[in-house]
C-alpha positions as CSV (number, residue, x, y, z in Angstrom):
1,M,171.5,-132.7,-8.5
2,K,174.0,-130.8,-6.4
3,G,177.5,-130.8,-7.7
4,E,176.7,-132.1,-11.2
5,T,175.3,-131.2,-14.5
6,L,173.1,-133.6,-16.4
7,A,173.4,-132.7,-20.0
8,P,172.1,-135.1,-22.7
9,T,173.9,-134.3,-25.9
10,Q,170.7,-134.5,-27.9
11,E,167.1,-135.4,-27.8
12,D,166.7,-139.2,-27.9
13,A,168.6,-139.7,-31.2
14,T,168.0,-143.4,-30.9
15,R,164.2,-143.2,-30.7
16,G,162.7,-145.9,-33.0
17,Q,165.9,-147.9,-33.1
18,E,165.9,-151.4,-31.7
19,C,168.6,-153.6,-30.2
20,P,169.8,-156.7,-32.0
21,P,167.6,-159.8,-31.2
22,A,170.2,-161.0,-28.6
23,I,169.9,-157.7,-26.6
24,P,166.4,-157.2,-25.1
25,A,164.6,-154.0,-26.0
26,G,164.8,-151.3,-23.4
27,T,168.4,-152.0,-22.5
28,F,170.6,-149.1,-21.5
29,V,174.4,-149.3,-21.1
30,V,175.9,-147.0,-18.5
31,V,179.6,-146.1,-18.9
32,P,181.3,-144.1,-16.1
33,A,184.3,-142.3,-17.4
34,Y,187.1,-140.3,-15.8
35,N,190.0,-139.0,-18.0
36,E,189.3,-141.6,-20.7
37,A,189.7,-139.2,-23.7
38,T,192.0,-141.6,-25.6
39,C,189.6,-144.5,-25.7
40,I,186.0,-143.5,-24.8
41,E,184.9,-142.7,-28.3
42,R,186.1,-146.1,-29.7
43,V,184.4,-147.9,-26.8
44,V,181.1,-146.1,-27.3
45,R,181.1,-146.6,-31.0
46,E,181.4,-150.4,-30.4
47,L,178.6,-150.3,-27.9
48,V,176.1,-148.5,-30.0
49,R,176.5,-151.2,-32.6
50,V,174.7,-153.6,-30.3
51,C,172.7,-151.2,-28.1
52,P,171.4,-147.8,-29.2
53,H,170.9,-146.5,-25.6
54,V,174.4,-145.8,-24.3
55,V,174.8,-143.3,-21.4
56,V,178.3,-141.9,-20.7
57,V,178.8,-140.2,-17.3
58,D,181.9,-138.0,-17.5
59,D,182.9,-137.8,-13.8
60,G,184.6,-134.4,-13.8
61,S,187.3,-135.3,-16.2
62,R,190.2,-132.9,-16.8
63,D,191.0,-134.0,-20.3
64,G,188.8,-134.2,-23.4
65,T,186.6,-137.1,-22.3
66,Y,183.3,-135.1,-22.5
67,A,184.0,-133.9,-26.0
68,A,185.1,-137.3,-27.2
69,A,182.0,-139.0,-25.7
70,R,179.7,-136.5,-27.3
71,R,181.0,-137.5,-30.8
72,A,179.7,-141.1,-30.3
73,A,177.2,-141.4,-27.4
74,P,173.5,-140.8,-27.6
75,Y,173.6,-139.4,-24.0
76,V,176.5,-137.8,-22.2
77,L,176.0,-136.6,-18.6
78,Q,178.6,-134.6,-16.7
79,H,179.6,-134.2,-13.1
80,A,181.0,-130.8,-12.4
81,L,183.5,-132.3,-10.0
82,N,185.1,-135.7,-9.9
83,R,183.1,-137.7,-7.4
84,G,184.1,-141.3,-8.1
85,Q,182.9,-144.3,-10.1
86,G,180.2,-145.2,-7.7
87,A,178.6,-141.8,-8.0
88,A,178.9,-141.9,-11.8
89,L,177.2,-145.2,-11.9
90,Q,174.3,-144.0,-9.7
91,T,173.9,-140.9,-11.9
92,G,173.8,-143.0,-15.0
93,I,171.4,-145.6,-13.6
94,E,169.0,-143.0,-12.4
95,F,169.0,-141.3,-15.8
96,A,168.4,-144.7,-17.6
97,L,165.4,-145.4,-15.3
98,R,163.9,-142.0,-16.0
99,R,164.3,-142.8,-19.8
100,G,162.2,-146.0,-19.3
101,A,165.0,-148.6,-19.1
102,R,163.9,-152.1,-18.7
103,Y,167.5,-153.4,-18.2
104,V,170.6,-151.6,-17.2
105,V,174.2,-152.8,-18.0
106,T,177.3,-151.2,-16.4
107,F,180.4,-151.2,-18.6
108,D,183.9,-149.8,-18.1
109,A,185.3,-147.0,-20.3
110,D,188.8,-148.3,-20.7
111,G,188.2,-150.9,-23.3
112,Q,188.8,-154.0,-21.2
113,H,185.2,-155.4,-21.4
114,C,183.8,-157.2,-24.5
115,I,180.5,-156.1,-26.0
116,E,179.8,-159.7,-26.9
117,D,179.3,-160.5,-23.2
118,I,176.4,-158.1,-22.8
119,A,173.9,-160.5,-24.3
120,A,175.1,-163.3,-22.1
121,L,174.6,-161.1,-19.0
122,L,171.1,-160.2,-20.0
123,A,169.9,-163.6,-21.0
124,P,169.2,-164.9,-17.4
125,I,167.5,-161.7,-16.4
126,S,165.2,-161.5,-19.5
127,S,164.2,-165.1,-19.0
128,G,163.2,-164.5,-15.4
129,K,165.9,-166.5,-13.7
130,C,167.3,-163.6,-11.7
131,D,167.3,-159.9,-11.3
132,I,171.1,-159.2,-11.3
133,T,174.0,-160.8,-13.2
134,L,177.6,-160.2,-12.2
135,G,180.4,-160.7,-14.7
136,S,183.2,-163.0,-13.6
137,R,186.6,-163.1,-15.2
138,F,187.4,-166.3,-13.2
139,L,184.6,-168.5,-14.7
140,G,185.4,-170.1,-18.0
141,E,188.4,-168.8,-20.0
142,A,191.6,-168.4,-18.0
143,V,192.6,-164.9,-17.0
144,R,195.9,-163.8,-18.5
145,I,197.2,-161.4,-16.0
146,T,200.3,-161.2,-13.8
147,P,200.4,-163.6,-10.8
148,L,200.6,-160.6,-8.4
149,R,197.4,-159.0,-10.0
150,K,195.6,-162.3,-9.9
151,A,196.5,-162.9,-6.2
152,A,195.2,-159.4,-5.4
153,L,191.9,-160.1,-7.1
154,R,191.6,-163.5,-5.3
155,L,192.2,-161.7,-2.0
156,A,189.4,-159.3,-2.9
157,V,187.1,-162.2,-3.6
158,L,187.9,-163.8,-0.3
159,F,187.3,-160.5,1.5
160,T,184.0,-160.1,-0.1
161,R,182.9,-163.6,0.7
162,L,183.8,-163.2,4.3
163,V,182.2,-159.8,4.8
164,S,179.2,-160.0,2.6
165,R,178.6,-163.8,2.9
166,I,177.9,-164.0,-0.8
167,P,179.9,-166.7,-2.7
168,V,181.0,-164.6,-5.6
169,T,184.0,-165.6,-7.8
170,D,184.9,-162.1,-8.8
171,A,184.6,-159.1,-6.5
172,H,185.4,-155.9,-8.6
173,N,184.3,-156.5,-12.1
174,G,182.5,-153.5,-13.6
175,L,180.5,-155.5,-16.1
176,R,177.1,-156.2,-14.6
177,A,173.4,-156.2,-15.5
178,F,170.2,-155.3,-13.6
179,S,166.5,-155.7,-14.3
180,R,164.5,-152.5,-13.8
181,R,163.2,-153.9,-10.5
182,A,166.7,-154.4,-9.2
183,A,168.0,-151.1,-10.5
184,E,165.2,-149.2,-8.8
185,R,166.0,-150.9,-5.5
186,I,169.8,-150.4,-5.6
187,S,171.0,-147.1,-4.3
188,I,174.8,-146.7,-4.4
189,T,175.9,-144.5,-1.6
190,N,179.7,-145.1,-1.8
191,D,180.9,-142.6,-4.4
192,R,184.2,-144.3,-5.1
193,M,185.5,-147.7,-5.9
194,A,184.1,-149.4,-2.8
195,H,180.7,-149.3,-4.5
196,A,181.5,-152.8,-6.0
197,S,181.5,-154.3,-2.5
198,E,178.5,-152.2,-1.5
199,I,176.4,-153.6,-4.4
200,I,177.2,-157.2,-3.1
201,D,176.0,-156.1,0.3
202,I,172.8,-154.7,-1.1
203,I,172.1,-158.0,-3.0
204,R,172.4,-159.9,0.3
205,Q,170.4,-157.3,2.4
206,L,167.5,-157.2,-0.1
207,N,167.8,-160.9,-1.0
208,L,167.8,-160.1,-4.7
209,P,168.1,-163.1,-7.0
210,Y,171.5,-162.9,-8.8
211,G,173.8,-165.0,-10.9
212,E,177.3,-164.9,-12.2
213,V,178.2,-165.1,-15.9
214,P,181.6,-165.8,-17.4
215,V,183.0,-162.7,-19.1
216,K,186.3,-161.9,-20.8
217,V,188.5,-159.1,-19.6
218,E,191.1,-157.9,-22.1
219,Y,194.0,-156.3,-20.3
220,T,195.7,-153.8,-22.6
221,E,198.7,-151.7,-21.8
222,Y,196.4,-148.8,-21.3
223,S,194.1,-150.5,-18.8
224,L,197.0,-152.0,-16.9
225,K,198.3,-148.5,-16.3
226,K,195.1,-147.8,-14.4
227,V,195.4,-150.8,-12.1
228,R,195.0,-149.6,-8.5
229,S,198.0,-149.5,-6.2
230,L,198.2,-150.9,-2.7
231,R,197.4,-147.5,-1.4
232,G,194.3,-147.5,-3.6
233,A,193.2,-150.8,-2.3
234,V,193.6,-149.6,1.3
235,R,191.4,-146.5,0.4
236,I,188.7,-148.9,-1.0
237,L,188.7,-150.8,2.3
238,F,188.5,-147.6,4.3
239,D,185.6,-146.2,2.2
240,Y,183.8,-149.5,2.3
241,F,183.8,-149.7,6.1
242,V,183.0,-146.0,6.6
243,T,179.9,-146.4,4.4
244,R,179.0,-149.7,6.1
245,A,179.1,-148.2,9.5
246,A,176.9,-145.3,8.4
247,T,174.1,-147.7,7.2
């Protein structure tokens, strides 16, 4: 692929290993990462305890993310240049499908997601109830974040509902799961953060069966430092409408 290097760290080191009973066999977890050297190794080591097929996509990081990921992940792919989280997810999903994935989970690299939620996301898909599950931090346990941050997230939900006409309760949660059928049909064209809204659009356009699952988001001092600014939010909106106009 132009502009990227796909470099598995090793031959399938997890061949013959099975997921715990709660995680369906053939599950791959895709972790996009950009400048996450301080936490990516810990996150991946936790993930491989429940799923042996973890794919880290280093999106052109300028720190030691790639080296740190290689110490823990069965697969590490690398973009030569920083392209954005949407592009990293698409790279990882395509790789997982080529490796025979039956289910694909997307998981953030900054440690704010909980591995215990993966089984809950996959249960409705493996039982045939839907093809996609979206993690929602606003279902179930209360979200402990600042009022300003919560208001911004609520506005994002309202925007998504108005534009996509899908009644989601959380708009930009990186914890999701796809059946193979859904993963094969979803093509993320927005390279950057507007991919989250693009996925919702695709669900509506293709009429893919989906559901929302309560998940826990643990806001650490580290993850809060990465919260997008108002300028970043405006950029997301701009990218989203540019991509939408082009399709």
